[in-house]
matplotlib code that plots the C-alpha trace (Angstrom):
import matplotlib.pyplot as plt

x = [-142.7, -145.2, -148.4, -151.3, -153.4, -157.0, -159.2, -161.5, -165.0, -167.8, -170.3, -170.3, -173.9, -176.0, -173.0, -171.5, -167.7, -165.9, -162.2, -159.9, -158.8, -156.9, -155.5, -154.6, -153.6, -157.1, -159.0, -159.4, -161.3, -163.2, -165.0, -168.5, -172.0, -175.2, -177.7, -180.6, -180.0, -178.1, -175.0, -171.3, -169.8, -166.5, -166.6, -164.2, -164.2, -162.2, -159.9, -158.4, -159.2, -161.5, -161.2, -163.6, -161.3, -161.2, -165.0, -165.5, -163.1, -165.1, -168.3, -166.7, -165.5, -169.1, -170.7, -168.1, -168.3, -172.1, -172.6, -171.0, -172.3, -169.5, -168.3, -164.7, -165.5, -166.1, -169.8, -170.7, -173.8, -174.2, -172.5, -173.7, -173.1, -172.5, -171.7, -168.0, -168.1, -168.7, -168.7, -168.7, -170.2, -169.1, -169.0, -166.7, -164.2, -162.5, -158.9, -155.9, -154.7, -152.4, -149.8, -150.0, -149.6, -146.5, -144.8, -144.4, -142.7, -143.5, -146.8, -146.7, -147.4, -150.8, -152.0, -150.7, -152.4, -155.7, -155.4, -154.6, -157.6, -160.0, -158.5, -159.0, -162.6, -163.0, -161.2, -163.2, -166.4, -164.9, -163.7, -167.0, -168.6, -166.2, -164.1, -160.3, -159.1, -155.8, -154.6, -154.4, -151.8, -151.4, -153.0, -156.1, -156.6, -158.2, -157.9, -160.9, -161.8, -164.3, -162.2, -160.4, -162.0, -160.9, -161.0, -160.6, -162.1, -161.0, -158.9, -161.3, -162.3, -164.2, -162.3, -162.2, -165.1, -167.3, -170.4, -169.2, -165.5, -164.6, -166.0, -164.7, -163.7, -160.0, -159.5, -155.7, -153.8, -151.6, -148.1, -149.1, -149.5, -152.5, -151.6, -148.8, -145.4, -144.4, -147.5, -148.2, -148.2, -145.7, -148.5, -149.9, -146.5, -146.4, -149.9, -151.3, -154.8, -155.2, -157.6, -158.0, -154.6, -153.0, -154.7, -153.4, -149.9, -150.4, -151.6, -148.5, -146.3, -148.4, -148.0, -144.2, -144.2, -146.3, -144.1, -140.7, -141.2, -139.6, -141.0, -141.0, -139.8, -137.6, -135.8, -134.3, -136.6, -140.0, -138.2, -135.9, -139.0, -140.7, -137.6, -137.6, -141.2, -140.5, -137.2, -136.4, -137.7, -138.1, -135.9, -137.2, -138.4, -137.3, -139.0, -140.5, -143.0, -145.8, -143.6, -142.1, -145.7, -146.9, -143.7, -144.5, -148.0, -146.8, -144.0, -146.6, -148.7, -145.7, -144.9, -144.1, -146.5, -150.1, -150.7, -148.4, -150.2, -153.3, -156.3, -158.6, -158.7, -160.4, -157.5, -155.0, -157.0, -157.1, -153.3, -152.9, -155.1, -153.2, -149.9, -151.1, -152.6, -149.4, -147.1, -145.0, -146.7, -143.8, -144.6, -146.6, -145.9, -145.0, -141.6, -140.9, -140.3, -136.9, -136.0, -132.9, -129.9, -128.9, -125.2, -123.2, -119.5, -118.3, -115.2, -112.2, -110.3, -106.6, -104.6, -101.4, -101.9, -99.9, -100.3, -99.8, -102.6, -105.0, -107.3, -108.1, -110.2, -113.0, -111.9, -111.4, -114.9, -116.3, -114.6, -115.8, -119.3, -119.0, -117.7, -120.7, -123.3, -125.5, -124.9, -128.1, -130.3, -128.0, -128.8, -125.6, -126.0, -123.8, -120.9, -122.2, -125.0, -122.3, -120.1, -121.2, -120.5, -117.5, -115.6, -113.9, -117.3, -120.2, -123.7, -125.2, -128.8, -128.5, -126.8, -129.6, -132.2, -130.4, -128.7, -131.5, -129.2, -129.0, -125.3, -122.3, -118.8, -116.2, -112.5, -109.1, -106.1, -102.4, -99.4, -96.2, -93.3, -94.2, -97.2, -100.8, -102.8, -106.6, -108.9, -112.6, -115.7, -119.3, -121.5, -125.3, -127.1, -128.3, -127.6, -123.8, -123.3, -120.1, -120.9, -117.5, -114.0, -110.9, -107.5, -105.6, -102.2, -100.8, -98.1, -98.9, -98.9, -101.6, -104.7, -107.0, -105.9, -106.6, -110.1, -110.9, -110.0, -112.3, -115.2, -114.9, -115.0, -118.0, -120.0, -119.0, -120.1, -123.4, -124.1, -126.7, -128.7, -128.5, -130.1, -127.7, -125.2, -123.2, -123.8, -123.1, -121.0, -122.4, -119.7, -116.4, -114.6, -111.0, -108.3, -105.4, -103.0, -102.4, -101.2, -104.4, -106.5, -104.7, -105.4, -109.1, -109.4, -107.6, -110.0, -113.0, -111.8, -111.3, -114.6, -116.5, -115.8, -117.8, -115.3, -112.4, -114.1, -111.4, -108.7, -110.8, -111.2, -107.4, -106.9, -109.5, -107.9, -104.6, -106.3, -108.0, -104.7, -103.0, -106.0, -108.4, -110.6, -111.7, -115.4, -116.0, -113.3, -114.8, -118.2, -116.8, -114.8, -118.1, -119.7, -116.8, -116.9, -120.7, -120.4, -117.5, -119.3, -122.5, -121.4, -117.8, -118.6, -116.2, -117.5, -115.7, -117.8, -120.8, -118.8, -116.1, -118.8, -120.6, -117.5, -116.6, -120.1, -120.2, -116.8, -118.0, -121.2, -119.1, -117.0, -119.8, -123.4, -124.7, -123.0, -125.9, -124.3, -123.2, -126.9, -127.8, -125.0, -125.6, -129.3, -128.5, -126.3, -129.0, -131.6, -129.3, -128.9, -132.7, -132.7, -134.8, -136.9, -133.8, -132.8, -136.2, -136.0, -132.5, -133.2, -136.3, -134.6, -131.8, -134.2, -135.8, -132.4, -131.2, -132.6, -130.9, -132.0, -129.7, -131.6, -134.9, -133.2, -132.2, -135.8, -137.0, -134.8, -135.7, -139.4, -139.6, -137.8, -140.3, -143.3, -144.2, -144.5, -146.4, -143.7, -141.1, -142.9, -143.4, -139.7, -138.8, -141.0, -139.3, -135.8, -136.7, -138.3, -134.9, -132.8, -134.7, -131.5, -130.9, -131.1, -133.2, -134.4, -138.0, -138.5, -137.8, -140.7, -142.9, -142.0, -143.3, -146.5, -147.0, -146.6, -144.8, -146.0, -144.8, -141.4, -141.0, -142.1, -139.9, -136.7, -135.7, -133.1, -131.4, -131.9, -132.7, -132.3, -135.2, -137.3, -136.5, -137.8, -141.0, -141.4, -141.0, -143.9, -146.0, -145.4, -143.1, -140.1, -138.7, -138.5, -136.9, -134.2, -133.1, -133.2, -131.0, -127.4, -124.9, -122.3, -118.6, -116.3, -114.6, -117.9, -118.6, -119.6, -123.0, -123.9, -122.8, -124.7, -127.8, -127.3, -127.1, -130.3, -132.3, -131.3, -132.3, -135.8, -136.7, -134.7, -135.4, -137.4, -135.6, -132.2, -133.4, -134.6, -131.2, -129.3, -131.6, -131.0, -127.3, -127.4, -129.2, -126.7, -123.9, -125.8, -125.6, -129.0, -127.9, -129.9, -133.6, -134.7, -132.5, -134.1, -137.6, -136.6, -135.1, -138.2, -140.4, -138.2, -138.2, -141.9, -142.1, -140.0, -141.9, -139.7, -142.5, -140.7, -137.5, -139.5, -141.4, -138.3, -136.5, -139.5, -139.7, -136.0, -136.6, -139.5, -137.9, -134.7, -136.4, -138.0, -141.7, -143.8, -147.3, -148.4, -145.9, -146.9, -150.5, -149.8, -146.6, -147.7, -144.6, -146.0, -149.1, -147.8, -147.9, -151.4, -153.8, -150.9, -151.6, -147.9, -147.9, -151.1, -149.2, -146.2, -148.4, -150.0, -146.5, -145.3, -148.5, -147.8, -144.2, -145.3, -147.8, -145.0, -142.8, -145.7, -146.1, -142.4, -142.7, -145.7, -144.1, -141.0, -143.2, -142.8, -146.2, -145.7, -142.2, -143.3, -146.7, -148.4, -150.7, -149.0, -150.8, -149.8, -150.5]
y = [-59.6, -57.0, -56.6, -55.4, -52.8, -53.7, -52.5, -49.5, -50.9, -49.7, -49.3, -49.2, -49.6, -47.1, -44.9, -45.0, -44.9, -42.6, -42.6, -43.1, -39.7, -40.7, -43.4, -43.7, -46.2, -47.3, -46.9, -45.6, -42.5, -42.4, -39.7, -41.0, -40.0, -40.5, -41.4, -41.2, -37.7, -36.6, -35.2, -35.9, -37.3, -38.5, -42.1, -43.4, -47.2, -49.6, -51.8, -55.2, -57.3, -55.1, -55.5, -54.2, -51.2, -50.0, -50.3, -48.4, -45.7, -45.1, -45.0, -42.6, -40.3, -40.3, -39.5, -36.8, -35.0, -35.3, -33.8, -30.5, -28.3, -25.8, -24.2, -25.2, -28.9, -31.4, -32.3, -36.0, -37.2, -40.8, -44.1, -47.2, -50.9, -52.2, -55.6, -54.4, -53.2, -50.0, -46.8, -43.2, -40.6, -37.0, -33.8, -33.9, -31.1, -29.2, -28.1, -29.7, -30.7, -28.4, -31.2, -31.0, -27.2, -27.5, -29.7, -26.5, -24.6, -22.2, -20.3, -16.5, -15.1, -13.6, -16.7, -18.9, -16.8, -17.1, -20.9, -21.0, -18.8, -20.9, -24.1, -22.5, -21.8, -25.5, -26.5, -24.0, -25.7, -29.2, -28.3, -26.6, -30.0, -31.6, -33.3, -33.3, -34.1, -35.8, -36.0, -32.4, -32.2, -30.8, -33.8, -33.3, -29.7, -29.2, -26.0, -25.3, -22.2, -21.3, -21.9, -24.5, -27.7, -29.9, -33.7, -37.1, -37.5, -41.1, -40.4, -37.9, -38.5, -36.9, -34.6, -35.4, -33.7, -33.5, -35.7, -39.2, -38.1, -40.0, -43.2, -42.7, -46.0, -46.4, -47.6, -47.5, -50.7, -51.7, -50.2, -47.6, -43.9, -42.3, -39.4, -38.4, -38.0, -34.7, -32.9, -34.6, -32.6, -33.8, -35.0, -37.0, -38.6, -39.6, -41.1, -38.6, -37.2, -34.5, -31.7, -29.1, -27.6, -30.7, -29.7, -26.1, -27.6, -29.4, -26.2, -24.4, -27.1, -26.7, -22.9, -23.3, -25.7, -23.3, -20.3, -21.9, -24.9, -27.1, -29.5, -28.1, -31.4, -33.6, -36.9, -39.7, -42.2, -42.0, -42.2, -39.3, -37.3, -38.0, -37.0, -33.7, -33.1, -33.7, -31.8, -29.5, -26.2, -25.0, -22.1, -18.5, -17.1, -13.8, -11.8, -8.6, -7.6, -9.8, -12.9, -12.2, -11.7, -15.0, -16.7, -15.5, -17.1, -20.4, -20.6, -20.0, -22.8, -25.1, -24.7, -28.2, -27.6, -27.4, -24.8, -22.4, -22.6, -20.7, -21.8, -21.9, -21.8, -18.4, -17.0, -18.2, -16.8, -13.4, -13.5, -14.2, -11.2, -9.0, -10.1, -9.1, -5.8, -4.9, -5.1, -2.0, 0.7, 0.4, -3.2, -2.9, -6.5, -9.5, -10.9, -14.7, -16.2, -17.7, -20.2, -18.7, -21.0, -21.6, -22.2, -22.9, -23.1, -25.9, -25.7, -26.6, -29.7, -29.1, -31.8, -31.2, -29.3, -26.1, -23.4, -20.6, -21.6, -23.8, -20.7, -20.7, -23.9, -21.7, -18.3, -18.9, -20.4, -17.5, -15.0, -16.6, -16.5, -12.8, -12.1, -14.0, -12.1, -9.9, -11.9, -11.8, -14.9, -16.4, -16.9, -17.5, -19.2, -18.2, -20.7, -21.1, -23.2, -25.8, -25.5, -28.9, -30.7, -33.0, -31.7, -35.1, -37.0, -34.5, -36.0, -34.2, -35.3, -34.0, -30.8, -30.1, -30.4, -28.6, -25.8, -25.6, -25.5, -26.8, -26.5, -26.9, -25.6, -28.1, -27.8, -28.7, -26.5, -27.5, -25.4, -26.3, -24.0, -20.5, -21.6, -22.2, -24.6, -24.8, -27.2, -26.6, -28.3, -27.2, -30.2, -30.5, -31.3, -33.9, -35.6, -35.3, -34.4, -32.4, -29.2, -27.6, -28.3, -26.1, -25.9, -22.7, -21.9, -18.6, -17.3, -17.6, -13.9, -13.4, -15.2, -12.7, -13.7, -17.3, -16.4, -14.2, -16.9, -19.3, -16.9, -16.0, -19.7, -20.3, -17.5, -18.6, -22.2, -21.1, -18.6, -20.6, -21.5, -17.9, -16.5, -17.1, -14.8, -12.3, -12.7, -9.6, -10.2, -8.8, -7.7, -6.7, -5.4, -6.0, -5.6, -3.5, -5.2, -9.0, -8.8, -6.9, -9.6, -12.3, -10.3, -10.0, -13.7, -14.4, -12.0, -13.7, -16.9, -15.5, -13.6, -16.9, -17.1, -14.5, -14.5, -13.5, -10.4, -8.1, -10.2, -10.0, -6.3, -5.8, -7.9, -5.9, -2.7, -3.8, -4.8, -1.4, 0.4, -1.4, -1.1, 1.8, 1.1, -2.4, -2.1, -5.7, -5.2, -1.9, -3.6, -6.4, -4.0, -2.1, -5.3, -6.1, -2.6, -2.8, -6.2, -5.0, -1.8, -3.5, -6.7, -5.8, -2.4, -0.5, 3.1, 3.6, 0.9, 2.7, 5.7, 3.5, 1.2, 4.1, 5.4, 2.0, 1.4, 4.9, 4.3, 0.9, 2.6, 5.2, 2.5, 0.1, 1.0, -2.3, -4.6, -6.6, -7.7, -4.1, -3.0, -5.9, -5.1, -1.3, -1.7, -3.4, -0.4, 2.1, 0.3, 0.3, 4.1, 4.7, 5.1, 2.1, 4.3, 5.4, 1.7, 0.8, 3.6, 2.6, -1.2, -0.7, 1.5, -1.0, -3.9, -2.2, -2.3, -5.8, -9.2, -10.2, -12.2, -10.2, -7.0, -8.5, -10.1, -6.5, -5.4, -8.1, -6.4, -2.8, -3.5, -4.8, -1.8, 0.5, -1.5, -2.8, -6.4, -7.6, -6.0, -7.8, -11.2, -10.4, -9.5, -12.8, -14.7, -12.8, -13.6, -17.2, -17.3, -16.3, -18.3, -20.8, -21.3, -17.6, -16.7, -13.7, -12.3, -13.3, -15.1, -11.8, -10.5, -13.5, -12.8, -9.2, -10.7, -12.9, -16.1, -17.8, -21.3, -21.1, -19.8, -22.7, -25.2, -23.9, -22.4, -24.5, -26.5, -23.5, -20.8, -22.2, -18.8, -17.4, -20.4, -20.0, -16.4, -17.6, -20.3, -17.7, -15.7, -18.9, -19.4, -22.4, -21.2, -24.6, -25.6, -22.2, -22.6, -26.0, -24.8, -21.7, -22.1, -20.0, -18.1, -19.3, -17.4, -15.7, -14.3, -10.5, -9.3, -8.1, -11.6, -13.1, -10.5, -11.3, -15.0, -14.3, -12.3, -14.7, -17.6, -15.6, -15.1, -18.7, -18.9, -15.5, -12.5, -10.1, -11.3, -10.9, -7.4, -6.4, -7.8, -6.1, -2.8, -3.3, -4.0, -0.7, 1.2, -0.2, 0.7, -2.9, -2.3, 0.4, -0.2, 0.4, -3.2, -4.3, -1.4, -2.7, -6.2, -4.8, -2.7, -5.8, -7.7, -4.8, -4.6, -8.4, -8.2, -5.3, -2.2, -0.1, 3.3, 2.0, 0.0, 3.1, 5.2, 2.6, 2.1, 5.8, 5.7, 2.8, 4.4, 7.7, 5.9, 4.2, 1.0, 1.3, -1.8, -1.1, -4.7, -6.0, -3.4, -4.6, -8.3, -9.0, -10.4, -9.0, -5.5, -6.4, -4.5, -1.3, -1.6, 1.0, 3.4, 6.6, 6.9, 3.5, 4.5, 7.6, 5.5, 3.1, 6.1, 7.4, 4.1, 3.9, 7.3, 6.5, 3.3, 5.1, 7.5, 4.6, 3.0, 6.2, 6.0, 2.3, 2.9, 6.0, 3.9, 1.3, -1.4, -2.8, -3.4, -4.8, -7.3, -8.0, -7.2, -4.7, -3.2, -1.9, 0.1, -2.0]
z = [-173.4, -174.7, -172.7, -174.7, -172.8, -172.4, -175.2, -174.5, -174.0, -176.3, -173.5, -169.7, -168.5, -170.3, -171.2, -174.7, -174.3, -176.8, -175.7, -172.7, -171.2, -168.1, -165.9, -162.3, -159.7, -159.0, -162.3, -165.8, -166.9, -170.1, -172.1, -172.7, -173.7, -171.6, -174.4, -172.0, -170.8, -173.9, -172.2, -172.3, -169.1, -167.7, -166.3, -163.7, -163.8, -161.5, -163.4, -162.8, -159.8, -157.6, -153.8, -151.2, -150.3, -153.9, -154.2, -150.9, -151.9, -155.1, -153.1, -150.7, -153.5, -154.9, -151.6, -150.7, -154.0, -154.3, -150.8, -152.0, -154.7, -155.6, -158.9, -158.1, -157.3, -160.1, -160.1, -159.5, -161.4, -160.1, -159.3, -161.0, -161.0, -164.5, -165.9, -166.0, -162.4, -160.5, -162.6, -161.4, -163.7, -163.4, -165.5, -168.5, -168.2, -171.0, -170.4, -168.7, -165.3, -163.5, -163.7, -167.5, -167.4, -165.1, -167.7, -169.8, -166.9, -164.1, -163.9, -163.7, -160.2, -161.0, -162.7, -159.9, -157.3, -159.2, -159.4, -155.6, -154.7, -156.6, -155.1, -151.7, -152.5, -153.1, -149.9, -147.9, -149.0, -148.4, -144.9, -144.0, -144.7, -142.2, -144.9, -145.6, -149.1, -148.1, -151.8, -152.9, -155.8, -159.3, -161.1, -159.0, -160.0, -163.5, -165.3, -167.4, -169.5, -166.8, -163.7, -161.5, -160.5, -157.6, -158.5, -156.9, -153.5, -153.1, -150.0, -148.4, -144.8, -142.1, -139.8, -136.1, -134.3, -137.4, -137.7, -138.2, -138.0, -134.9, -136.3, -139.9, -141.5, -142.1, -145.7, -145.7, -146.1, -143.2, -143.7, -146.2, -145.9, -147.7, -150.0, -152.4, -150.7, -152.3, -151.0, -147.7, -144.4, -141.7, -139.5, -142.4, -142.9, -139.2, -139.4, -136.9, -136.9, -139.6, -140.4, -143.1, -142.4, -144.0, -147.3, -146.8, -146.5, -149.8, -151.4, -150.2, -151.9, -155.1, -155.0, -154.7, -157.7, -159.7, -159.0, -159.3, -161.6, -158.9, -156.4, -152.8, -151.4, -153.4, -152.9, -154.9, -153.2, -151.4, -148.1, -149.0, -150.1, -146.8, -144.9, -146.8, -145.9, -142.2, -141.9, -144.9, -146.2, -149.8, -150.7, -150.7, -154.0, -155.6, -158.3, -157.0, -154.2, -155.4, -155.6, -152.1, -150.7, -152.2, -151.0, -147.4, -147.8, -149.0, -146.3, -143.6, -145.2, -145.1, -141.4, -140.0, -137.1, -138.1, -135.4, -137.1, -140.5, -141.5, -139.5, -142.5, -146.3, -146.0, -144.0, -146.5, -149.4, -147.6, -147.2, -151.0, -151.9, -149.5, -151.0, -154.5, -153.3, -151.4, -154.4, -155.1, -157.2, -159.7, -160.4, -163.6, -164.5, -162.4, -163.2, -163.1, -159.7, -159.1, -156.3, -154.6, -154.2, -150.6, -149.8, -146.7, -146.4, -144.1, -142.0, -144.2, -143.3, -142.3, -143.9, -141.8, -138.5, -138.4, -135.6, -138.1, -140.4, -138.4, -137.8, -141.5, -141.1, -139.9, -141.0, -144.7, -145.3, -143.1, -145.3, -148.4, -146.9, -146.3, -149.8, -151.4, -149.2, -151.4, -154.6, -156.7, -156.2, -153.7, -150.0, -148.0, -144.7, -141.8, -141.4, -137.8, -139.3, -140.2, -137.2, -135.8, -139.1, -139.3, -142.3, -142.8, -143.2, -143.6, -143.5, -146.4, -145.7, -142.2, -143.4, -145.9, -143.2, -140.3, -142.3, -144.9, -148.0, -151.5, -152.0, -149.6, -150.0, -148.7, -148.8, -147.5, -146.5, -146.7, -145.9, -147.8, -146.8, -147.7, -149.9, -148.9, -151.0, -150.8, -152.6, -152.7, -154.0, -154.4, -153.6, -154.0, -150.7, -150.0, -153.3, -153.1, -156.8, -157.3, -159.1, -159.2, -158.0, -157.9, -156.3, -155.7, -154.3, -153.2, -150.9, -147.2, -146.9, -149.5, -148.1, -149.8, -153.3, -152.4, -151.1, -154.1, -156.6, -154.8, -154.6, -158.3, -159.2, -157.0, -158.5, -162.0, -161.4, -160.0, -162.7, -164.5, -161.4, -160.2, -163.3, -166.1, -167.8, -165.8, -162.1, -160.0, -156.8, -153.7, -151.3, -152.9, -149.8, -150.7, -148.0, -149.3, -147.0, -146.8, -143.2, -142.3, -143.8, -141.8, -138.6, -139.7, -140.1, -136.8, -135.0, -136.6, -135.1, -131.7, -131.7, -131.9, -128.1, -126.2, -123.3, -125.7, -127.0, -125.7, -127.5, -130.7, -130.4, -130.2, -133.4, -135.3, -134.2, -135.5, -138.7, -139.3, -138.4, -141.3, -143.6, -142.6, -145.7, -144.9, -144.0, -142.6, -140.0, -138.8, -138.5, -136.5, -134.3, -133.6, -132.4, -130.1, -128.5, -128.0, -126.2, -124.1, -123.2, -122.3, -120.5, -119.4, -118.0, -120.1, -120.4, -123.7, -125.4, -126.8, -128.2, -129.7, -131.2, -132.7, -134.4, -135.8, -137.2, -138.8, -140.4, -141.8, -143.1, -145.0, -146.6, -147.5, -146.7, -148.1, -145.7, -144.2, -140.9, -140.2, -140.1, -137.8, -135.4, -135.6, -134.9, -131.6, -130.6, -131.7, -129.6, -126.5, -127.0, -127.3, -131.1, -132.1, -134.5, -136.3, -136.6, -138.0, -140.6, -141.7, -141.8, -143.9, -146.4, -146.7, -147.0, -150.0, -151.8, -150.9, -149.7, -146.4, -143.5, -141.2, -141.9, -140.8, -137.8, -136.8, -137.3, -134.8, -132.2, -133.2, -133.6, -130.1, -128.6, -130.4, -129.0, -132.4, -131.4, -134.5, -136.6, -134.6, -135.2, -138.9, -139.3, -137.6, -140.1, -143.0, -141.7, -141.3, -144.8, -146.1, -143.7, -141.4, -139.4, -138.4, -134.8, -133.8, -130.5, -131.2, -127.9, -126.1, -128.1, -127.2, -123.5, -124.0, -125.5, -122.4, -124.4, -121.5, -122.2, -125.8, -124.6, -122.2, -124.8, -127.7, -126.2, -123.2, -125.1, -126.8, -124.2, -120.8, -119.1, -121.2, -120.4, -116.7, -116.7, -118.4, -115.7, -113.0, -114.6, -114.6, -110.9, -111.4, -109.5, -108.6, -112.2, -113.1, -110.5, -111.8, -115.4, -114.9, -115.9, -113.9, -115.9, -115.5, -113.2, -116.1, -117.4, -117.1, -113.7, -115.0, -116.0, -112.8, -110.8, -112.8, -112.0, -108.3, -108.3, -110.4, -108.2, -105.1, -106.6, -105.7, -102.5, -100.9, -102.1, -99.7, -101.0, -104.6, -103.8, -102.3, -105.2, -107.7, -105.9, -106.0, -109.7, -110.2, -108.1, -110.2, -113.4, -114.6, -116.2, -118.5, -121.7, -121.9, -122.4, -119.4, -117.4, -118.2, -117.1, -113.9, -113.3, -113.6, -111.2, -108.7, -108.8, -108.3, -105.1, -103.7, -104.4, -106.1, -106.0, -107.6, -110.1, -111.2, -111.4, -113.5, -115.8, -116.6, -117.4, -119.8, -121.6, -122.0, -123.0, -126.0, -124.8, -124.8, -124.9, -123.5, -124.2, -121.7, -119.1, -119.4, -119.4, -117.4, -113.9, -112.4, -112.8, -110.8, -107.8, -109.8, -111.2, -109.8, -109.2, -111.2, -112.0, -113.6, -115.6, -116.8, -117.9, -119.8, -121.7, -122.4, -123.8, -126.0, -127.4, -128.2, -129.9, -132.1, -133.1, -134.1, -136.0, -138.1, -139.1, -139.9, -142.2, -143.8, -144.7, -146.5, -143.7, -144.1, -147.9, -147.3, -144.6, -146.1, -142.7, -141.2, -138.2, -135.1, -132.0, -128.9]

ax = plt.figure().add_subplot(projection="3d")
ax.plot(x, y, z, "-o")
ax.set_aspect("equal")
plt.show()
C-alpha cells in the first residue's frame, strides 16, 4: 500500500515555506522566507505525533546553538510556536553535507584536514561553553562556500562539572543509546559519563571516513557496529607523509580510553597542523589515502596426524606470513596473534577484534604417501565471506613450492584491494634446498619455546649449512645466539649473533624482523645510536611495525623516552597486537601506577617491580612468578634476589652482589637495573660503579636517574651528579642523530633530550 508523504505546507507561522530540503528522525527541514525581516531561513519542524521529549530536544538545540556565536556553528535565529507546532529558524546554508560529499568518494588529505580543523574550531567553542555534542557525524557537518558549519544540537548536553552539568536533564528513552553507532565513543556506548573527548573520538572516525572512503567501524547490525567500536581498530592508512601524519592523529583520537585521546579540540587541531607541516619536502602533492589490508594466517588444521608433518600446522602459515611481509598496502600480522584460535572452529568476530584484522588465511594439511596436500581459504573477518580458495599438492620434500603457490594465489586474490593491477611481493627469499626449508620450518616451531632455544639454534645452523643464501634463517639464527648468550651465559653468543645478522643483512637488507632482532643485539653491545640510525633509514623505505618496535627499544637505551613512546604508538598504529618493550620505557619515566594497572596480566614481573617502587612489597612478592627449574641460571638468580627484596634486604644485597660477580648483568640496561637495586639495598659504592659501566656501555636515561626512588641513596653524592650529567650529554648526542636522520618527521613528533 502506497503511503503519500505529507504535503509541504505553504506557511509555518510567519514564514513562507518554499521547499523541503531535509528530513531526519525527529523532524523535517524546509527552505523558507521570513517576510517580516526579508531573509531566507531554514526551518526545522517536528513532524507526526510530538511528545514532550521531542519538544524539549528542539528547545535544547535552540538554547545550545543560540548560546554560542561562532563562524563554524550554524546560527540559530529563534524558536517559535506555530499552529503546526514548534518551529526552529536558523540560517539557510548553501552547499552540501559532508555525508553527501562522501557519496562521491574519499576526500583528498589536504581538504580533509581543512574540514577537520574547522570542525575542531566549532567543537572547541562548544566545549568551552561546557557542552558536548554527542552526535558528531558527516550529516551534521555542512560544507558551504565560506567554510564548515556544525549542525544539529538536539543531543547536546552539559558536561559534568560545568554549570548545570551535574543536574542536566536526561532526555534519552529507557533502553536507548543517544548518538549514531558508527561514531559513538566506547564510553558513550557503555552509557558512562562523557565529555568533549567523546566528540573528538567521533571526529577521528569521520576523518578516517573522509580519507579512506570507508567507515571506521562497520557491522552488519547495530550490535555488530557497537562491538566494533568497543573492540576493533580501523586499519592504518598509506599514501605519503601527510597521510601517515593524519592517520596518527585520528588513531590517537580513536583510543578506546578517553584518557589516551587528545585532551582538547585545540590539542587535536595542533596535531593536524603539525602533521601537514611535517610532510616530506618531496611531497608536492598529496596522493590518495588507502586503507591497508590486514591479514593473519591461522594455524592450519592437520586432517590426519603425522609426526613427520605435524609441525607444518604452525610453520607453514608462519612461513606464508614471512613471505607476504613487505607487500605493498598489506599489513601482515604475526601468526602469534592467532595462536590461541581454534583452527577447527575459529570465532571470526573475536579474531577481528583481538588480532585486529580484515582477512584471515585458514587451511588444512593432509599427507598422502609421499605427497603433501594443503587447502587454503582467505576469509573476511568478521563477516566470514570467502574471498579466495585454493588447493595445492606437492612432493613432501618440496614444501617451499607448496608455500610459494599459496602466497602467489593470496597476493593475486588481494590485488584489487591492495591497489589494483600488479602487486609487488615483499619478501622473495627463496630457499635453494627443499631439505633446508624443512629444517627452517622445524626450527621456527621449536623456537616458539624459549627453553628450547639451543635446539632451535642447531636446526637453523643445519639449515644455513645446506643453504647459505637463505636470509630468514640467518636472522632467526642471530636471534637464537643472542638469547643464548644473554640468558644462558654462553660467551660465544654475541659474536655469533653479530655474524648471523650481518650475513642476513648482506642477503636481504629489507627483512623487517632482522632489523628488530639486530637492534636488540646492538643495544646490548652499547650501539643504540647505530640501531636508531639504521632503523630510521629502513623505515623511510618500507612500512613495518617491527621496525618501530625495534625503535622503542633503541630509543629507550639512548635516553630518548619520548621517541620510544612515539615509536610504540607508530608500531601499534600499524599493528595494535604487536608487543614492544614500551613498559620498560614507562618504568624509566616513573609511571609505576600505570605499569601496575596495564601490564599485571601479561607481565606480572614488570608489575611487581613497579609495586616495589611504590612501596607495596607484599603485593609484589605475591605477584612475582618464579622461573621453572629448567630456565636459565640468570633468570633463576634474578628470581631469588627479587623475592629476597621483600623478605630480607641483607639477603637481597648479597644475592645482587653475587649476580654482579658472575656478570649476570652484562648488558647496559640490566646493569642500570642492578645499579638501582644495589642502591636500594644500601651498596652505594657498587651501585655507582655499575651505573658508570651502564652509561659508558650505552644505556643513558637521565630521566630515570632523576625519578627512580631506588636511586635515592645516591642523591647528593657528587659522583652521582657527574653520572647524571654524563647521561644527559650522551642523550643529547643521540637526539642529534635522531633529528639528522629525519626521525621527527617520520614519527610526527618533536623529540627532546631529558
